[in-house]
Structures are given as C-alpha cells and as structure tokens.
C-alpha positions as CSV (number, residue, x, y, z in Angstrom):
1,M,100.3,158.7,101.6
2,D,102.0,161.4,99.7
3,Q,101.8,165.3,99.4
4,H,98.3,165.3,98.3
5,I,96.8,164.7,101.7
6,V,95.6,168.1,102.8
7,A,95.1,167.7,106.6
8,E,97.2,167.3,109.6
9,T,98.2,163.6,109.8
10,L,98.6,161.9,113.1
11,T,99.7,158.4,114.2
12,E,97.9,156.6,117.0
13,R,98.3,153.0,118.2
14,G,100.2,152.4,114.9
15,L,97.6,153.9,112.7
16,A,97.7,156.9,110.8
17,Y,94.9,159.5,110.5
18,M,93.9,162.7,109.0
19,A,92.6,165.4,111.4
20,G,89.4,167.6,110.8
21,F,85.6,167.3,110.5
22,G,83.9,167.5,107.1
23,N,87.1,168.2,105.4
24,E,88.0,167.4,101.8
25,F,90.6,164.7,102.2
26,I,92.9,163.1,99.8
27,S,94.8,159.9,100.5
28,E,96.8,157.5,98.5
29,A,98.2,154.1,99.6
30,L,100.4,154.1,96.3
31,P,101.9,157.4,95.1
32,G,100.2,158.9,92.0
33,A,97.2,156.7,92.1
34,I,94.7,160.0,91.9
35,H,94.9,162.0,88.8
36,P,96.0,165.6,89.7
37,K,93.3,167.2,87.9
38,M,90.3,164.8,86.9
39,N,87.9,162.5,88.8
40,S,87.4,160.0,86.1
41,P,90.3,159.8,83.7
42,Q,89.9,157.4,80.6
43,K,93.1,155.6,81.9
44,V,93.5,155.4,85.6
45,P,96.8,154.9,87.2
46,Y,97.7,151.4,88.2
47,G,94.8,150.0,86.2
48,L,92.4,150.9,88.8
49,Y,88.7,151.4,88.6
50,V,87.1,154.8,89.7
51,E,83.9,154.7,91.7
52,Q,82.0,157.5,93.4
53,I,79.9,157.1,96.5
54,S,77.3,159.8,97.0
55,G,76.1,160.1,100.7
56,T,73.7,163.0,99.8
57,P,71.7,163.9,96.5
58,F,74.0,165.2,93.6
59,T,72.2,168.8,94.0
60,A,72.4,169.1,97.7
61,P,73.7,172.5,98.9
62,R,77.6,172.6,98.8
63,A,77.8,173.1,102.5
64,V,76.1,169.7,103.3
65,N,77.1,167.9,100.0
66,R,78.9,164.5,100.8
67,R,80.6,162.2,98.3
68,T,84.0,160.5,97.8
69,W,85.9,159.0,94.7
70,M,87.3,155.7,95.2
71,H,90.0,154.2,93.2
72,R,89.7,150.8,93.6
73,I,91.1,147.4,92.2
74,R,87.7,146.2,91.3
75,P,84.3,148.2,91.4
76,S,81.5,147.3,93.7
77,V,79.3,145.9,91.1
78,V,81.5,142.7,91.0
79,H,79.6,140.1,93.4
80,K,76.8,137.5,93.1
81,P,73.3,138.3,93.7
82,F,72.1,139.1,97.2
83,Q,69.9,136.8,99.0
84,L,67.5,137.4,102.1
85,I,69.1,136.0,105.3
86,D,67.9,135.7,109.0
87,D,67.7,139.1,110.6
88,G,68.6,137.5,113.9
89,L,67.9,140.1,116.6
90,I,68.2,143.1,114.5
91,R,64.9,145.1,114.0
92,S,63.9,148.1,112.0
93,T,61.0,150.4,111.4
94,P,58.0,150.4,111.8
95,F,58.9,149.1,115.2
96,D,55.4,147.6,115.5
97,E,56.2,144.4,117.7
98,L,54.8,146.2,120.9
99,P,53.1,149.5,121.5
100,A,55.3,152.3,122.6
101,T,55.4,152.6,126.6
102,P,55.4,155.6,128.8
103,N,57.0,153.7,131.5
104,Q,60.5,154.3,132.6
105,L,62.8,151.3,131.3
106,R,66.2,150.2,132.3
107,W,68.5,147.4,131.4
108,S,71.5,145.6,132.8
109,P,74.6,144.9,130.4
110,L,74.3,142.3,127.9
111,P,76.6,139.1,128.8
112,I,79.3,138.3,126.3
113,P,78.2,135.3,124.1
114,D,79.4,131.7,125.0
115,E,79.5,130.9,121.2
116,P,81.7,132.6,118.5
117,T,79.9,135.7,117.7
118,D,81.2,138.3,115.4
119,F,80.3,142.1,115.5
120,V,77.2,141.9,113.1
121,R,75.8,138.6,114.7
122,G,76.3,140.2,118.2
123,I,73.9,143.0,117.4
124,V,70.4,143.2,119.2
125,T,67.8,146.0,118.8
126,I,66.4,147.7,121.8
127,G,64.1,149.9,120.0
128,G,63.6,152.7,117.3
129,C,61.3,155.2,115.9
130,G,60.5,157.1,112.5
131,N,60.8,155.5,109.0
132,L,63.8,154.3,107.5
133,A,62.1,154.6,103.9
134,M,61.5,158.2,104.7
135,H,64.8,159.0,106.0
136,S,63.7,159.9,109.6
137,G,64.2,158.5,113.0
138,L,66.6,155.9,114.3
139,A,67.1,152.6,115.8
140,V,69.0,151.9,119.2
141,H,71.2,148.7,119.3
142,L,73.5,147.0,121.8
143,Y,76.3,144.6,120.6
144,A,78.2,141.9,122.4
145,C,80.6,139.9,120.5
146,N,84.0,137.7,120.8
147,A,85.0,136.8,117.2
148,D,86.7,138.5,114.4
149,M,85.3,139.4,110.9
150,E,87.9,138.1,108.7
151,D,86.0,136.9,105.5
152,R,82.8,138.8,106.2
153,F,82.1,142.4,105.5
154,F,79.0,144.5,106.1
155,Y,77.4,147.7,104.9
156,N,74.2,149.5,106.0
157,A,72.1,151.2,103.3
158,D,69.6,152.3,105.7
159,G,71.5,154.8,107.8
160,E,74.8,155.9,109.3
161,L,76.2,154.0,112.4
162,L,77.5,155.9,115.5
163,I,79.1,153.2,117.6
164,V,80.1,153.7,121.4
165,P,82.5,151.0,122.6
166,Q,82.0,150.1,126.3
167,L,84.0,147.2,126.8
168,G,87.0,146.1,124.6
169,S,88.5,148.0,121.5
170,L,87.3,147.8,117.8
171,R,89.8,147.6,115.0
172,I,87.5,148.6,112.0
173,H,88.7,148.0,108.5
174,T,86.6,150.1,106.0
175,E,86.9,150.8,102.3
176,L,88.8,154.0,103.2
177,G,91.2,152.9,105.5
178,I,91.5,151.4,109.3
179,L,90.3,153.0,112.4
180,Q,90.6,151.6,115.9
181,V,88.3,152.8,118.7
182,Q,88.2,151.9,122.5
183,P,86.0,152.8,125.4
184,G,85.9,156.7,125.5
185,E,85.8,157.0,121.9
186,I,83.3,156.9,119.3
187,I,83.1,156.1,115.6
188,V,80.6,157.0,112.8
189,I,80.5,154.9,109.7
190,P,78.5,156.4,106.9
191,R,75.7,154.8,105.2
192,G,76.9,152.4,102.4
193,I,80.5,152.2,103.5
194,K,81.7,148.6,103.8
195,F,83.7,147.5,106.7
196,R,84.6,144.4,109.0
197,V,85.6,144.5,112.7
198,V,88.4,142.7,114.5
199,L,88.6,142.4,118.3
200,P,92.1,143.2,119.6
201,D,90.9,142.4,123.1
202,G,89.1,139.2,122.1
203,K,85.8,140.4,123.2
204,A,83.7,143.6,123.0
205,R,80.4,145.2,124.1
206,G,78.8,148.7,123.5
207,Y,76.1,150.6,121.9
208,I,75.0,151.7,118.3
209,C,72.8,154.5,117.1
210,E,71.8,153.9,113.8
211,N,70.7,157.4,112.2
212,Y,68.2,157.2,109.4
213,G,67.9,160.7,108.9
214,P,70.3,163.5,108.0
215,Y,73.9,162.8,108.7
216,F,75.6,163.8,112.0
217,R,77.2,167.1,112.1
218,L,78.6,169.7,114.6
219,P,75.9,171.4,116.5
220,D,75.7,175.2,115.9
221,L,77.3,177.2,118.9
222,G,75.1,180.2,119.0
223,P,75.9,182.6,121.8
224,I,78.7,180.2,123.0
225,G,80.8,181.7,120.0
226,A,83.1,180.3,117.4
227,N,84.7,177.8,120.0
228,G,83.6,175.1,122.3
229,L,82.1,171.6,122.9
230,A,83.7,169.3,120.2
231,Y,86.5,170.7,118.2
232,P,86.6,169.9,114.4
233,R,90.4,169.2,114.6
234,H,89.9,166.4,117.2
235,F,88.1,164.2,114.8
236,L,90.1,161.8,112.8
237,A,89.6,160.2,109.3
238,P,91.7,157.0,108.2
239,V,94.3,157.2,105.3
240,A,93.9,154.7,102.4
241,A,94.9,151.0,103.2
242,Y,93.6,148.4,100.8
243,E,93.1,144.5,100.6
244,D,94.2,142.6,97.6
245,R,92.8,139.3,98.7
246,E,91.0,136.6,96.5
247,G,89.0,133.7,97.9
248,T,85.4,133.1,99.0
249,F,84.0,136.0,101.0
250,E,80.6,137.2,102.2
251,V,79.0,140.7,102.2
252,I,76.1,141.4,104.5
253,A,73.9,144.4,103.5
254,K,71.1,146.0,105.7
255,F,68.7,147.1,103.2
256,Q,65.2,148.4,104.0
257,G,65.1,146.8,107.4
258,H,66.5,143.4,106.4
259,L,69.8,141.6,106.1
260,W,70.7,140.4,102.7
261,A,74.0,138.4,101.8
262,S,76.1,137.9,98.6
263,V,79.1,135.9,97.8
264,I,82.2,137.6,96.4
265,D,85.5,136.3,95.2
266,H,87.5,139.1,96.6
267,S,87.8,141.5,99.4
268,P,85.6,144.6,98.9
269,L,88.1,146.7,100.9
270,N,90.2,147.3,97.8
271,V,90.4,150.9,97.7
272,V,94.1,152.1,96.8
273,A,93.3,155.8,96.9
274,W,90.3,158.1,97.7
275,H,89.5,161.7,97.9
276,G,86.3,163.5,99.1
277,N,84.6,164.3,102.3
278,Y,82.2,161.2,102.8
279,V,84.4,159.3,105.1
280,P,84.2,157.5,108.5
281,Y,85.6,159.3,111.5
282,K,86.5,158.7,115.2
283,Y,86.5,161.0,118.2
284,D,87.9,160.9,121.6
285,L,85.1,162.0,124.1
286,T,87.8,163.2,126.7
287,K,88.7,166.0,124.5
288,F,85.2,167.4,124.6
289,Q,85.2,171.0,126.1
290,C,82.4,171.1,128.8
291,I,80.5,174.3,129.2
292,N,78.8,174.5,132.6
293,T,77.4,177.2,135.0
294,V,79.5,179.2,137.3
295,T,76.6,180.9,139.2
296,F,73.6,179.0,140.0
297,D,71.1,176.1,138.4
298,H,71.9,173.0,136.4
299,P,72.0,173.9,132.8
300,D,70.0,172.2,129.9
301,P,71.9,168.9,128.7
302,S,72.2,170.5,125.1
303,I,75.3,172.2,126.3
304,Y,76.9,168.7,126.3
305,C,75.9,167.9,122.6
306,V,78.7,166.3,120.6
307,L,77.0,165.7,117.2
308,T,73.5,166.4,116.0
309,A,71.4,164.8,113.1
310,P,68.9,167.8,112.2
311,S,65.4,167.3,111.3
312,E,63.2,169.7,109.0
313,I,62.2,171.6,112.0
314,P,64.9,174.0,113.2
315,G,66.1,173.1,116.8
316,T,64.3,169.8,116.8
317,A,66.7,167.1,116.1
318,N,66.3,163.6,114.5
319,C,69.0,162.7,116.9
320,D,71.6,164.4,119.4
321,F,74.4,162.6,120.7
322,V,75.1,164.0,124.2
323,I,77.8,163.2,126.7
324,F,78.3,163.6,130.5
325,P,82.1,163.5,131.2
326,D,84.3,164.7,133.9
327,R,83.6,168.4,134.8
328,W,83.4,170.7,137.7
329,M,80.4,171.4,139.6
330,V,80.4,174.9,141.4
331,A,76.8,176.1,141.2
332,E,75.7,178.0,144.2
333,D,72.6,177.4,146.3
334,T,71.9,174.7,143.6
335,F,70.6,171.1,143.6
336,R,73.5,169.9,141.3
337,P,72.4,166.7,139.8
338,P,69.9,166.8,136.9
339,W,66.5,168.0,137.7
340,F,63.2,166.1,137.7
341,H,62.2,166.3,134.2
342,R,59.6,165.3,131.6
343,N,60.9,166.0,128.0
344,F,59.4,166.4,124.4
345,M,62.5,164.4,123.3
346,S,62.9,160.7,124.0
347,E,66.1,159.8,125.9
348,F,68.1,156.7,125.7
349,M,71.0,156.8,127.9
350,G,74.0,154.5,128.3
351,L,77.1,154.4,130.6
352,I,80.6,153.7,129.5
353,W,82.5,153.9,132.8
354,G,81.8,155.2,136.3
355,V,78.7,156.4,138.0
356,Y,76.3,158.7,136.6
357,D,75.5,161.5,138.9
358,A,71.7,161.1,138.7
359,K,71.6,157.5,139.7
360,E,73.4,155.9,142.9
361,E,72.6,152.5,142.2
362,G,71.4,150.1,139.3
363,F,72.7,152.1,136.3
364,V,75.8,150.4,135.7
365,P,78.6,150.4,132.7
366,G,77.1,148.6,129.8
367,G,73.6,149.0,130.9
368,C,71.1,151.6,129.5
369,S,67.7,153.4,130.3
370,L,64.8,154.7,128.2
371,H,62.8,157.5,129.1
372,N,60.3,158.3,126.4
373,C,58.5,161.6,125.4
374,M,57.0,163.2,128.5
375,S,57.9,160.2,130.8
376,G,58.9,161.5,134.2
377,H,62.4,160.9,135.3
378,G,65.3,162.3,137.3
379,P,67.5,161.5,140.3
380,D,66.7,158.4,142.2
381,T,65.8,158.5,145.9
382,A,69.4,157.9,147.2
383,T,70.8,160.7,145.1
384,Y,68.2,163.3,145.8
385,E,68.6,162.7,149.6
386,K,72.3,163.0,149.2
387,A,72.5,165.9,146.9
388,S,69.8,167.9,148.8
389,T,71.8,168.0,152.0
390,A,75.4,168.2,150.5
391,E,78.0,170.8,151.4
392,L,78.0,173.1,148.2
393,K,81.6,173.6,147.8
394,P,83.4,173.1,144.4
395,V,83.5,169.4,143.2
396,K,84.9,167.5,140.3
397,Q,83.0,164.7,138.8
398,Q,85.6,162.3,138.1
399,N,86.0,158.9,136.3
400,T,82.4,159.2,135.0
401,L,81.3,159.0,131.3
402,A,77.6,158.7,130.4
403,F,75.9,159.5,127.0
404,M,72.4,159.9,125.5
405,F,71.0,159.3,122.1
406,E,68.1,161.8,122.1
407,S,65.3,161.9,119.3
408,R,62.1,163.9,118.6
409,F,60.3,160.8,118.1
410,A,59.0,158.2,120.8
411,I,61.1,155.1,120.8
412,R,59.3,151.7,120.5
413,T,60.9,148.9,122.3
414,T,61.4,145.6,120.6
415,K,60.2,142.3,122.0
416,F,63.8,141.3,122.8
417,A,64.0,144.4,124.9
418,M,60.9,143.7,126.9
419,E,61.4,140.1,127.4
420,T,65.2,139.7,128.1
421,A,66.4,138.9,131.4
422,Q,68.6,142.0,131.3
423,L,65.4,144.2,131.8
424,Q,65.3,145.7,135.2
425,R,61.5,145.2,136.1
426,D,61.9,146.9,139.4
427,Y,63.5,150.1,138.0
428,Y,60.5,152.2,139.1
429,E,61.3,151.4,142.6
430,C,64.3,153.6,142.7
431,W,61.8,156.7,143.1
432,Q,59.2,155.3,145.4
433,G,61.2,156.4,148.5
434,L,60.5,160.2,147.4
435,K,58.0,161.1,150.1
436,P,56.0,164.4,150.5
437,R,58.1,167.1,152.1
438,F,55.5,170.0,151.8
439,S,55.1,172.5,154.6
440,A,53.0,175.6,154.6
441,R,55.4,177.2,156.9
442,Q,57.9,179.7,155.5
443,V,61.1,178.2,154.2
444,N,64.1,179.9,152.7
445,G,62.4,183.4,152.8
446,S,59.3,182.1,150.6
447,S,55.8,180.8,151.8
448,A,53.2,178.7,150.4
449,T,49.9,180.4,149.3
C-alpha cells in the first residue's frame, strides 16, 4: 500500500481492506508499481505485465462500467490448454433434469463430507433458472467442505458468485488480494476473478448465488431518501497481495456450464498492483440498517434488500439478495410474522443462525427452502397460532439471520435436490393444521356479506 490508495483503509482479523462500494481503488503491494499517469506503459515498473479485466462491455455507460488494470508477474495467457473434467454435482442452465415444481420444498443442512473435499468439489446445485449464455437468471448452490485449496484455483466465467457462509470462516485468496468472511458476512467474487479458498476452522458450509445476469449493485432507495439499508462505506475490498510461487498447479474454470481444468507452472494470484472498480468485496450483514413499520401491517420484504441484480424490466430483478436480521417489531393491531403469500418472484431462503419468525420448527441453520412463482407459502401452523394470539407489545427479534435469493424466473430443481436425503418430504404438513375459522357473525366491527 502507498499514498495512491484512494479510500479509507481498515484492518480486520489481520487483513487490510479499502472501504466503499463501486469505488475506483488503487492498491500496490510494492511502492511505485503503478505508473502515475498511464495504464499500459512500454516499460512497466518491476518488469511486470499489464493486463485489463473487463467486467462489462467497453462501451457500457460510465455509471455501470466495470474494469480493473492488473500489474502482474505473468499474464493470464500463460497456461496449458484446458480440458473438460467431471462437473461433479454442479449444474447449469437449461436446468432440464426435472420439470419445475409448484410444490413448496425444504431441505435440511448438508452434512460435512467424510472425505477430504475442498470448496469447489464441495459445491452441489439445488436449482436455477434463465440462460447463462444469454446472461440471465441464476443458479443456487450449497457448499460443504473440509479441505484447503493450496495448489488449485478457480474462476467462474458464467457469472459472479455471492457466497453466504453459515458454518466456518472462509479465507479467500483472490487475484486482487485476500478477504476473510465468517457467518454473518457475505462475499461477492466477480465473473472471471481467480481465487482459492482456505478454511481457518477446518470445515465450512454455506450458500452460493451464481448470478448470470447484470452484476449486483445497491438498490435504489426511492422515497426512503439518500440513506438507509446497506451503506456503501461498509463494503470492503482487498488490498494487493501477490503469490510468487512456481510448481505444478491446477486452474479450474466454469465455462458455459461445465468445468474445465488446466495445468499451470505458477500461481495465477501474482498481481503485484492493481487499479479499477471491478473487484471482489465483502459485507457485514449486521451493519444493515433495517426499515420497518412504526404503525401497522407487515411491510413488503423489499425493504430488506441488500443487493440487487436488475433485469431489462424496471423493478423486476434478475436476482435480489434480501436479509431478515435482528429488528424491533412494534406494529399495532397487526399479525406480525410474514403474511400468507403467493409471489410473482420465486423465493429461495436460507438460515444462517437462530429461528426464522415465520417457521417455528423444521427450518434450521444451514437448511433452505424454495417457494416458486405463485406457490402459496407463509407462517406454519404453530407460528400462526402463536402470533394470532400474542400480546402486541414492542418485541425485538434477536439472534436471527435469514436471507432470500429472489428471482423473476421460476427455479428448476436438480435431480440431486429432489433425491437427496436432506429433502424434507413432509414439509407440506406444517400447514395442514390451519383449520377453517370462518364465522358469519360480526367480528372486530365487521361482518361477512
């Protein structure tokens, strides 16, 4: 680092970060590695190579254009040819193994593998939607792993990865530096950025949204005003940190839905300095500023949106990332948990810790659920009975953190998702106790007609 870094620098768990969302960052692991004026000088300091990675087309509008210039020991073209390898349990579009289902689905947590399994080989796909070749839709994956990636590296050419840890920390070494995330934080790794994952706690489990569409950005705030929800200054980008290692390494690429592997004789994480706005970043979900009602009714969950990947239809997201954290519940004369609902958008939910306020039992940390387009869902019987008779005083939801990947497309499940022992085949039973309560007599000042 030196005086060229143009953002607040913070230190966390022994790692340095630059603060801000969508910033133009400059970072040098060796002083003077970046030319003060030029992107690609004829003679580069320290004998480095200059390489640009473009996350958007060159002519994308300035407000959404993303690119980073890397000053590296060797350029990315230096590797042996890629060869197709086994995809394992990773799946991609067109997600045609099974028909899309309108049934409510829920899964228990994945077990940690018995055999040594690194992050990439620990990924299993639950489902997805859209068409990755047309840059639309997403895939939903789970991961469970217990081994470090030391001499293996990975990049995804199909989409950016939003990783949500649930168990165990991830120390992610990327081309642009190192980030460490733990449960309660997220990390987004842009399309094409190479990385490897180390497990400080020896094992890890969590969720992944593979976003095929436009990259995630902060949602517009509209009538909320200039401030609220996720603050840009709470997003952290890494500082330059390079590996100058030679040996026999493997680079795995996800390209057009399949895994490819190449042999390389040096670490590809050899970027000594960089500048740009196409970077991996992390965010602490506990810093989210909740907006909630102070009068009556349960608001729409869109007020809990952290990041959104828009579509060509305004207000209709390719993917929204929404959280349900600790918050005060004060609504008067109101059924406070989420209401019964059928949604145009498809909803995949996960639970990082605690208890979700719409499900008393069965939805546990590490588990997940899927409610597709127009599939009815809402509080289970126990939650409804409790909330419909509860004393309505101010209550703070505490020690809870759930999230949702929400998409305009129906999510098609994989064969693994529908055949695994983790599928809760009796999930529908949680609503069967909701019996008719209808009465034609006047209730609460109103009457049936």
